[in-house]
N, C-alpha and C positions, 0 to 999 in steps of 0.2 A: 812442308811437304819439300824434299826432295824431290827437283827434277832427276829423268834418266834412270828413275827407277820404273818398271815397268807401268804400274796402277798411278803413275803420276796424272794420267788425265783424267784418270777416274775421279780418284779424286778431290780435282780442280774443280768437275760437274759437279759436281758432290755440295762443295763451299759453295758455290753460284747458287743452284738450285737452291741451297740454305739459306745464304742473303735473301732472294726476293719470291718464296716459297709462298708467301701471300700474295703476289703479284703475279706468278704464274697461269699463263693461257687466259687469265683477265685482259690484259694487257701488256704484257712481256713475255714474248721465248727471247731462254737463252740457250744457247749451244757455244759450251767452252768460255770460250770471248769476244764470241760475236750478239747481241742483245740487237732484239727486235721491237721498239716498242709502239703500239698502234691504237686505233679511237676510232667509233665511226664519226668524229666532225672535228675540225683544227683549233678548237678549245680543247673537245676531249684527249685529242692527243698530246697538246700541252701542257696538261695538267698532269696525264701519264707522265709524261716527260718528266716532268716536276721534278715529279714523286719520285721515280728512278734515279735522278741526279741527286736528289740527296739522301736516298739509300748512299748510293755510292761515295757520297761525304761518309755518313754516317758510321760508314762498314772501311774507311780509307783507302777505296777501290781509286785507283789514278787511270784515268780514258787516257786514249792518245787520239786528241783533237783531229791530228792532220786525217786522220780514217775513220772519224765521225761525218757521219752523214744524216743531217737535223730539216723534219717535216718534206720528207720526199714522198712522190708520187710512185714511183720506182727504183727498185735497187738490187742490186745482187748479191745473193744472200747464199751461202753454200753453192756457189756454181749455180745457180738459179737466179733468174729475172720475175722479182716477186711483182705485182701491180695490180691497180682494181679490175684487171682483166684474165690473173689468176697468174697460173706458174707456168713459165715458157722459159727454154734452154736460152745459155748465153751465148750468141751468136757468137763471138772472140773466140772462142773453144771452139766451138761450129766450122769457124771457118777453117781452124787449124783443121780437124779432120777432114774436112770435103779434100785438101790438098793434097792429102797424103796415097804416095804411088804403094802399089798393091806388096805386098809385106813376100819377102824372097825369105824367110827361116820362123822357125817356130816364135820366136824372141820377138818379129814383128807381128804373126797373130795374135800372141799374148797382148801383147799393148796397145792393140786396136782396138781387140776385143775389152779391155780395158778401160778404154778413154769410150769408147760406145757405149759399154754396158754400166755409164754412168749413168746416162738418159733412156734409160729401157724404157721404165715407165711412161714414155712420150711417143717409142715404136711396137704397134700391134702387130702381137706374134714375134717380139724379140729370139725367141729361142727359137723358133720354128727358121726362122730365117738365119741367124747363125750356126743354125749344126754344123753344116758344111764346113766351117772355118773351125767352130770346136772340137770337129775331129782330126784336126790335123794336129789337139793335143792331145790326143790319143797315147799312152804312154808307150806303146812297144808299134804305134805307125810311122809310116814312112811320108816327107815329107813332099805330098805333090800338091802343089796348086793346078790347081782343074778350070776347067771354066764353071764349071761348077760353084767352088768359092771364089772366082771369081765373079760369076753372077751377085752371090751371098756379099760379098766386099761392096761393090758395086751398090744392089741393092740397100744393104744402111748408110750408107752414105749417103745416099740418094734420098732416103726420111728422114734420117739427121735434119737433112737440110729443107727439108721442109715440112716439119713438129708442127703439131696444133699446140692448144696455148690449153693445159686441161687445167679448168675449171673449178671453183671448189664446192660443195656441196649444199645447197639453200639448209 
């Protein structure tokens, strides 16, 4: 698979899915080069991990041991903290957003909305709150960062720093 082509990531994902096809959703989740192996108990996790590592050996997959974490109760997966409590935001990313000053350009608004939008599922009525900021991105609008925009900006920052935990359904 030649890298640099537009379909290389999709090809890689299909490759990973075919390698672990019989294990997917039973005890492993795979997204590109991120694997999450899980189980109901420590022994179950150990058995599942053994099966996954055997499969990696059989298919000549090389793992980066420096980036690997084993038998943890919580971990960061795709920018979210996953634990037995549920799914939470990554506090390190939120602290960066919380320190941002109000944007002074369309580029700044777009950047802020991109970062905040990553965690939109944690914020009730995200689209309603962010509407004044989104209006600044309209094609022929002039950039006027008024009090309504400032309120939306501060409200999103506030809600991001006090986000709930998303619980999986029973």
